[in-house]
DRENTIBA-494171 format. One record per residue (C-alpha): x negated, y negated, z negated. Coordinates in Angstrom, 3 decimals, decimal comma, padded with zeros to 6 digits. Layout:
BEGIN
+----------+----------+----------+
!       xx !       yy !       zz !
+----------+----------+----------+
!        X !        Y !        Z !
...
+----------+----------+----------+
END
This chain:
BEGIN
+----------+----------+----------+
!       xx !       yy !       zz !
+----------+----------+----------+
! -017,556 ! -017,517 !  001,724 !
! -018,760 ! -018,649 !  005,147 !
! -021,477 ! -021,431 !  004,948 !
! -022,670 ! -024,035 !  007,565 !
! -026,179 ! -022,804 !  008,063 !
! -025,439 ! -020,009 !  010,783 !
! -024,153 ! -022,578 !  013,309 !
! -027,174 ! -025,056 !  012,347 !
! -029,511 ! -021,986 !  012,804 !
! -028,062 ! -021,247 !  016,158 !
! -028,570 ! -024,909 !  017,398 !
! -032,258 ! -024,711 !  016,252 !
! -032,829 ! -021,553 !  017,915 !
! -031,063 ! -022,487 !  021,227 !
! -031,780 ! -026,217 !  021,870 !
! -033,611 ! -026,015 !  025,153 !
! -033,160 ! -022,498 !  025,942 !
! -030,963 ! -020,388 !  028,343 !
! -027,901 ! -018,607 !  027,318 !
! -029,967 ! -015,343 !  027,717 !
! -032,855 ! -016,590 !  025,566 !
! -030,186 ! -017,663 !  022,967 !
! -028,440 ! -014,343 !  023,040 !
! -031,591 ! -012,078 !  022,775 !
! -032,823 ! -014,434 !  019,838 !
! -029,580 ! -013,920 !  017,816 !
! -029,487 ! -009,918 !  018,339 !
! -032,992 ! -009,643 !  017,288 !
! -032,433 ! -011,915 !  014,125 !
! -029,047 ! -010,252 !  013,169 !
! -028,612 ! -006,551 !  014,035 !
! -031,934 ! -004,935 !  012,944 !
! -031,516 ! -006,086 !  009,434 !
! -027,812 ! -005,324 !  009,517 !
! -028,456 ! -001,885 !  010,685 !
! -030,484 ! -000,999 !  007,765 !
! -028,222 ! -002,508 !  005,182 !
! -025,166 ! -000,339 !  006,632 !
! -027,107 !  002,778 !  006,807 !
! -028,456 !  002,207 !  003,255 !
! -025,152 !  001,445 !  001,770 !
! -023,752 !  004,445 !  003,505 !
! -026,372 !  006,817 !  002,146 !
! -026,021 !  005,259 ! -001,236 !
! -022,338 !  006,257 ! -001,336 !
! -023,092 !  009,604 ! -000,195 !
! -025,631 !  009,921 ! -003,120 !
! -023,183 !  008,498 ! -005,424 !
! -019,770 !  009,061 ! -004,576 !
! -016,982 !  007,284 ! -006,228 !
! -018,374 !  003,863 ! -006,405 !
! -015,714 !  002,745 ! -003,819 !
! -014,268 !  004,411 ! -000,492 !
! -016,817 !  006,082 !  001,684 !
! -015,994 !  005,715 !  005,479 !
! -015,730 !  008,621 !  007,993 !
! -018,718 !  008,912 !  010,433 !
! -016,978 !  007,251 !  013,400 !
! -016,057 !  004,218 !  011,079 !
! -019,853 !  003,921 !  009,954 !
! -020,780 !  004,097 !  013,816 !
! -018,376 !  001,405 !  014,676 !
! -019,742 ! -000,684 !  011,783 !
! -023,115 ! -000,553 !  013,637 !
! -021,643 ! -002,793 !  016,305 !
! -020,689 ! -005,409 !  014,013 !
! -017,154 ! -005,107 !  015,933 !
! -015,249 ! -003,206 !  013,350 !
! -012,900 ! -006,135 !  012,033 !
! -011,862 ! -006,641 !  015,590 !
! -011,108 ! -002,921 !  016,032 !
! -009,067 ! -002,809 !  012,681 !
! -011,686 ! -000,456 !  010,824 !
! -012,973 ! -001,354 !  007,418 !
! -016,497 ! -002,493 !  006,516 !
! -019,174 ! -000,106 !  004,901 !
! -019,294 ! -002,878 !  002,323 !
! -016,650 ! -005,638 !  002,028 !
! -019,309 ! -008,327 !  002,009 !
! -019,691 ! -007,860 !  005,620 !
! -016,584 ! -009,630 !  006,603 !
! -018,388 ! -012,861 !  007,078 !
! -020,024 ! -011,205 !  010,097 !
! -016,904 ! -011,096 !  012,260 !
! -016,692 ! -015,042 !  012,018 !
! -020,359 ! -015,327 !  012,965 !
! -020,175 ! -012,936 !  015,543 !
! -017,337 ! -014,791 !  017,356 !
! -019,299 ! -017,932 !  016,961 !
! -022,340 ! -016,374 !  018,817 !
! -020,221 ! -014,866 !  021,497 !
! -018,483 ! -018,357 !  022,359 !
! -021,459 ! -020,800 !  021,701 !
! -023,379 ! -019,468 !  024,773 !
! -020,800 ! -021,176 !  027,151 !
! -021,882 ! -024,449 !  025,778 !
! -025,658 ! -023,459 !  025,822 !
! -024,791 ! -022,987 !  029,648 !
! -023,573 ! -026,097 !  030,271 !
! -026,717 ! -027,827 !  028,712 !
! -026,887 ! -028,898 !  025,002 !
! -026,532 ! -032,572 !  024,351 !
! -025,409 ! -034,767 !  021,274 !
! -022,204 ! -035,612 !  022,916 !
! -021,266 ! -032,018 !  024,156 !
! -021,813 ! -030,554 !  020,402 !
! -019,946 ! -033,532 !  019,114 !
! -017,039 ! -032,748 !  021,615 !
! -017,399 ! -029,033 !  020,625 !
! -016,765 ! -029,994 !  017,136 !
! -013,833 ! -032,227 !  017,811 !
! -012,245 ! -029,666 !  019,928 !
! -012,842 ! -026,771 !  017,705 !
! -011,160 ! -028,714 !  014,734 !
! -008,276 ! -029,518 !  016,757 !
! -007,697 ! -025,902 !  017,501 !
! -008,503 ! -024,534 !  014,066 !
! -006,123 ! -026,751 !  012,231 !
! -002,864 ! -025,541 !  013,595 !
! -004,183 ! -022,026 !  014,122 !
! -003,033 ! -020,720 !  010,624 !
!  000,678 ! -021,553 !  011,042 !
!  001,039 ! -021,290 !  014,948 !
!  001,133 ! -017,299 !  014,765 !
! -000,873 ! -017,129 !  018,152 !
! -003,357 ! -014,111 !  017,713 !
! -005,486 ! -015,475 !  020,533 !
! -005,690 ! -018,811 !  019,197 !
! -006,561 ! -017,482 !  015,626 !
! -009,224 ! -015,326 !  017,183 !
! -010,883 ! -017,953 !  019,147 !
! -010,545 ! -020,910 !  016,794 !
! -011,523 ! -018,603 !  013,651 !
! -009,753 ! -020,943 !  011,127 !
! -010,947 ! -019,370 !  008,094 !
! -014,792 ! -020,305 !  008,976 !
! -014,561 ! -022,978 !  011,575 !
! -014,934 ! -025,918 !  009,154 !
! -018,145 ! -024,598 !  007,923 !
! -019,543 ! -023,992 !  011,376 !
! -018,317 ! -027,350 !  012,360 !
! -020,117 ! -028,911 !  009,341 !
! -023,392 ! -026,735 !  010,529 !
! -023,260 ! -028,420 !  013,787 !
! -022,929 ! -031,837 !  012,561 !
! -025,620 ! -031,331 !  010,078 !
! -028,241 ! -030,187 !  012,794 !
! -027,203 ! -033,176 !  014,956 !
! -027,820 ! -035,527 !  011,657 !
! -031,159 ! -033,796 !  011,520 !
! -032,267 ! -034,091 !  015,041 !
! -030,540 ! -037,655 !  015,907 !
! -030,023 ! -039,198 !  012,516 !
! -026,844 ! -040,305 !  010,732 !
! -024,167 ! -042,379 !  012,257 !
! -020,526 ! -043,072 !  011,532 !
! -018,933 ! -040,256 !  013,842 !
! -021,181 ! -037,673 !  012,173 !
! -020,144 ! -038,678 !  008,713 !
! -016,481 ! -038,559 !  009,650 !
! -016,901 ! -035,093 !  011,119 !
! -018,563 ! -033,787 !  008,030 !
! -016,087 ! -035,639 !  005,642 !
! -013,369 ! -033,906 !  007,763 !
! -014,936 ! -030,426 !  007,585 !
! -015,485 ! -030,952 !  003,931 !
! -011,758 ! -031,857 !  003,120 !
! -010,323 ! -029,209 !  005,512 !
! -012,784 ! -026,455 !  004,066 !
! -011,407 ! -026,829 !  000,544 !
! -008,488 ! -024,553 !  001,248 !
! -010,548 ! -021,429 !  002,040 !
! -012,724 ! -021,234 ! -001,040 !
! -009,427 ! -021,799 ! -003,050 !
! -007,963 ! -018,731 ! -001,638 !
! -011,216 ! -016,902 ! -002,123 !
! -011,480 ! -017,747 ! -005,692 !
! -007,699 ! -016,851 ! -006,430 !
! -008,605 ! -013,290 ! -004,914 !
! -011,679 ! -012,767 ! -006,625 !
! -010,197 ! -013,716 ! -010,079 !
! -007,290 ! -011,467 ! -009,403 !
! -009,419 ! -008,666 ! -008,583 !
! -011,883 ! -009,466 ! -011,418 !
! -009,110 ! -009,585 ! -013,807 !
! -008,292 ! -006,033 ! -013,122 !
! -011,756 ! -004,574 ! -012,599 !
! -013,152 ! -005,875 ! -015,856 !
! -010,678 ! -003,707 ! -017,866 !
! -011,536 ! -000,256 ! -018,932 !
! -008,090 !  001,187 ! -018,124 !
! -005,305 ! -001,563 ! -017,783 !
! -005,422 ! -005,283 ! -017,229 !
! -006,585 ! -007,068 ! -020,518 !
! -005,632 ! -010,655 ! -019,205 !
! -002,910 ! -012,677 ! -017,520 !
! -002,309 ! -011,703 ! -014,178 !
! -001,770 ! -014,574 ! -011,604 !
!  001,738 ! -015,287 ! -010,660 !
!  002,964 ! -015,984 ! -007,252 !
!  006,140 ! -017,199 ! -006,141 !
!  007,905 ! -015,806 ! -003,058 !
!  011,440 ! -016,322 ! -001,790 !
!  011,552 ! -012,866 ! -000,227 !
!  013,052 ! -011,409 ! -003,369 !
!  016,442 ! -012,514 ! -004,532 !
!  016,492 ! -014,537 ! -007,681 !
!  019,547 ! -012,711 ! -009,054 !
!  017,280 ! -009,572 ! -009,470 !
!  015,458 ! -008,984 ! -012,704 !
!  013,500 ! -006,075 ! -011,183 !
!  012,262 ! -005,323 ! -007,752 !
!  009,127 ! -003,900 ! -005,959 !
!  009,131 ! -004,102 ! -002,279 !
!  006,739 ! -004,183 !  000,602 !
!  006,526 ! -007,627 !  002,045 !
!  004,275 ! -006,993 !  004,992 !
!  002,770 ! -004,089 !  006,850 !
! -000,585 ! -003,964 !  009,048 !
! -000,026 ! -005,567 !  012,494 !
! -001,089 ! -003,376 !  015,388 !
! -004,511 ! -004,603 !  016,368 !
! -004,985 ! -007,051 !  013,536 !
! -008,329 ! -007,888 !  012,124 !
! -008,875 ! -009,296 !  008,537 !
! -006,841 ! -007,010 !  006,045 !
! -006,044 ! -004,598 !  008,968 !
! -006,370 ! -001,635 !  006,445 !
! -003,639 ! -003,054 !  004,116 !
!  000,110 ! -003,847 !  003,668 !
!  001,350 ! -006,635 !  000,986 !
!  003,608 ! -005,622 ! -001,607 !
!  005,355 ! -007,775 ! -004,324 !
!  006,781 ! -006,927 ! -007,900 !
!  009,299 ! -008,808 ! -009,820 !
!  010,038 ! -008,618 ! -013,578 !
!  012,364 ! -011,163 ! -014,739 !
!  010,859 ! -014,493 ! -014,070 !
!  007,334 ! -013,005 ! -013,288 !
!  006,541 ! -012,232 ! -009,724 !
!  003,259 ! -010,882 ! -008,230 !
!  002,183 ! -009,898 ! -004,893 !
! -000,504 ! -007,136 ! -004,584 !
! -002,502 ! -005,745 ! -001,543 !
! -001,786 ! -002,143 ! -000,733 !
! -004,577 ! -000,212 !  000,975 !
! -002,995 !  002,258 !  003,835 !
! -005,986 !  004,302 !  004,521 !
! -004,753 !  007,302 !  002,377 !
! -000,988 !  006,605 !  001,940 !
!  001,156 !  004,927 !  004,673 !
!  003,968 !  002,389 !  003,522 !
!  006,596 !  005,149 !  003,614 !
!  004,518 !  007,011 !  001,137 !
!  004,378 !  004,294 ! -001,210 !
!  008,122 !  003,478 ! -001,175 !
!  008,874 !  007,260 ! -001,582 !
!  006,552 !  007,262 ! -004,694 !
!  008,182 !  004,287 ! -006,008 !
!  011,668 !  005,606 ! -005,812 !
!  010,600 !  008,935 ! -007,421 !
!  008,932 !  007,207 ! -010,146 !
!  011,831 !  004,706 ! -010,881 !
!  014,364 !  007,509 ! -010,594 !
!  012,377 !  009,493 ! -013,420 !
!  012,331 !  006,442 ! -015,443 !
!  016,048 !  005,978 ! -015,320 !
!  017,120 !  009,634 ! -015,775 !
!  014,539 !  010,332 ! -018,401 !
!  014,959 !  010,106 ! -022,215 !
!  014,572 !  006,685 ! -024,305 !
!  010,977 !  007,264 ! -024,168 !
!  010,079 !  008,183 ! -020,815 !
!  006,756 !  006,820 ! -019,320 !
!  006,447 !  006,166 ! -015,534 !
!  004,050 !  004,678 ! -013,021 !
!  004,202 !  002,578 ! -009,635 !
!  001,135 !  003,395 ! -007,835 !
!  000,421 !  000,076 ! -005,693 !
! -002,995 !  000,682 ! -004,084 !
! -004,763 !  004,065 ! -003,558 !
! -007,471 !  005,499 ! -001,532 !
! -008,497 !  009,236 ! -000,957 !
! -009,362 !  010,304 ! -004,587 !
! -012,219 !  012,267 ! -003,109 !
! -014,073 !  009,322 ! -002,360 !
! -012,839 !  006,838 ! -004,674 !
! -012,778 !  006,010 ! -008,454 !
! -009,882 !  004,004 ! -009,196 !
! -005,948 !  003,595 ! -008,518 !
! -004,289 !  000,308 ! -008,966 !
! -000,766 !  000,648 ! -010,593 !
!  001,857 ! -000,829 ! -012,942 !
!  002,790 !  001,716 ! -015,938 !
!  006,494 !  001,702 ! -016,982 !
!  007,219 !  002,401 ! -020,607 !
!  010,786 !  002,737 ! -021,614 !
!  012,206 !  002,338 ! -025,107 !
!  015,707 !  002,821 ! -025,312 !
!  017,202 !  000,600 ! -022,771 !
!  014,386 ! -001,816 ! -022,496 !
!  011,501 ! -001,087 ! -019,945 !
!  008,078 ! -002,477 ! -020,709 !
!  005,813 ! -003,236 ! -017,750 !
!  001,924 ! -003,707 ! -017,593 !
! -000,641 ! -004,080 ! -015,128 !
! -003,273 ! -001,275 ! -015,043 !
! -006,223 !  000,442 ! -013,314 !
! -006,725 !  004,321 ! -013,608 !
! -010,370 !  005,290 ! -013,499 !
! -010,283 !  008,778 ! -012,128 !
! -013,666 !  009,757 ! -013,797 !
! -012,299 !  009,167 ! -017,213 !
! -009,227 !  011,602 ! -016,771 !
! -009,264 !  014,870 ! -018,290 !
! -007,988 !  016,582 ! -015,303 !
! -007,804 !  016,087 ! -011,409 !
! -005,674 !  013,276 ! -010,414 !
! -002,241 !  014,253 ! -008,708 !
! -001,097 !  011,415 ! -006,569 !
!  002,523 !  012,547 ! -006,590 !
!  002,780 !  012,467 ! -010,220 !
!  001,006 !  009,619 ! -011,637 !
!  003,158 !  009,296 ! -014,777 !
!  001,211 !  012,052 ! -016,083 !
! -002,204 !  010,237 ! -016,363 !
! -000,805 !  006,963 ! -017,810 !
! -002,131 !  006,326 ! -021,530 !
!  000,394 !  005,877 ! -024,529 !
!  001,755 !  002,088 ! -024,558 !
! -000,543 ! -000,201 ! -026,414 !
!  000,110 ! -004,148 ! -026,992 !
! -003,381 ! -004,911 ! -027,688 !
! -006,797 ! -003,952 ! -026,255 !
! -009,946 ! -002,572 ! -028,080 !
! -010,916 ! -006,053 ! -028,774 !
! -007,645 ! -006,922 ! -030,308 !
! -006,596 ! -009,015 ! -027,179 !
! -002,922 ! -008,963 ! -026,551 !
! -002,286 ! -007,100 ! -023,240 !
!  000,180 ! -009,007 ! -020,676 !
!  003,352 ! -007,309 ! -020,556 !
!  006,757 ! -007,995 ! -018,939 !
!  010,250 ! -006,527 ! -019,899 !
!  013,345 ! -005,612 ! -018,150 !
!  016,027 ! -003,047 ! -018,631 !
!  017,014 !  000,331 ! -017,296 !
!  020,076 ! -001,135 ! -015,913 !
!  018,103 ! -003,683 ! -013,956 !
!  015,810 ! -000,771 ! -012,421 !
!  019,149 !  001,233 ! -011,696 !
!  020,513 ! -001,865 ! -010,010 !
!  017,575 ! -002,169 ! -007,805 !
!  017,536 !  001,619 ! -006,857 !
!  021,102 !  001,227 ! -006,015 !
!  020,422 ! -001,798 ! -003,704 !
!  017,584 ! -000,245 ! -001,927 !
!  019,831 !  003,018 ! -001,223 !
!  022,461 !  000,904 !  000,807 !
+----------+----------+----------+
END
């Protein structure tokens, strides 16, 4: 997650300097190391394919500008997402430098920035969110305040700014931890999820439904963070979970078509039919895993599990249009004897969902 050091370092490097000197110093500090990292990671993915999805040449070239997030292009390495926040700060801060850095002006910047960042997540104004950068604003504000403490000493106003930054900054790490725990819960398994998946409540699915799988949101044109993902939701009885859907290989319509085909197979098949809902897939030629929800029919009961297919463990080449062929037989415990998370619905509920979606 973002830390306050970039903004504090920026103040160290630009106090008493012109905007041009500040800009040159930040470019020299950031870009050479970043270029090396991007090229090294790209070379490593070429040498060892399948670790994660490799970007195309034009995407790698755009990554070298550090502007890829603003153009809806994925990062060569996901850890670079913080650089988009840092770059926006470094593009806006020269305005303050040009006015002349003083204690009062930096304090005013902290207060105005905080006032803009606070409503930005709910205002639904793309320009405001782009400028205010609410995901990282409070960390940068804290960095600015810490530098003022270092240069001028503590006072009640700076303590108040730091306290507010700390309080407001608690939301973002909480969201990041939930995302990491969700991904780690899946990736630590060998084939399927071994632990309890986090449950997310949403009002977008009718409470009268005992089964549903739908797309909640699609990538917005010109979006930044998450521009290469849609958002889906699965409901099985009282359990409900949202999941990210990569749209770099399949678009939303392709996911929905695949879901319908797999559910129809489950309903029309015999009492021991196995099917599978693919919830996130990237180009199998450049990646090694597919996120999915296997469906195991036992008479009129359908058992639902959360799983990851590792393509290098399959006995034959993965066929995205027939994912059920690659699902392992149902098991209720893993190799260590731990219970596998599983949810139940009925064939009738699945059929009812299909009929509802067809209207």
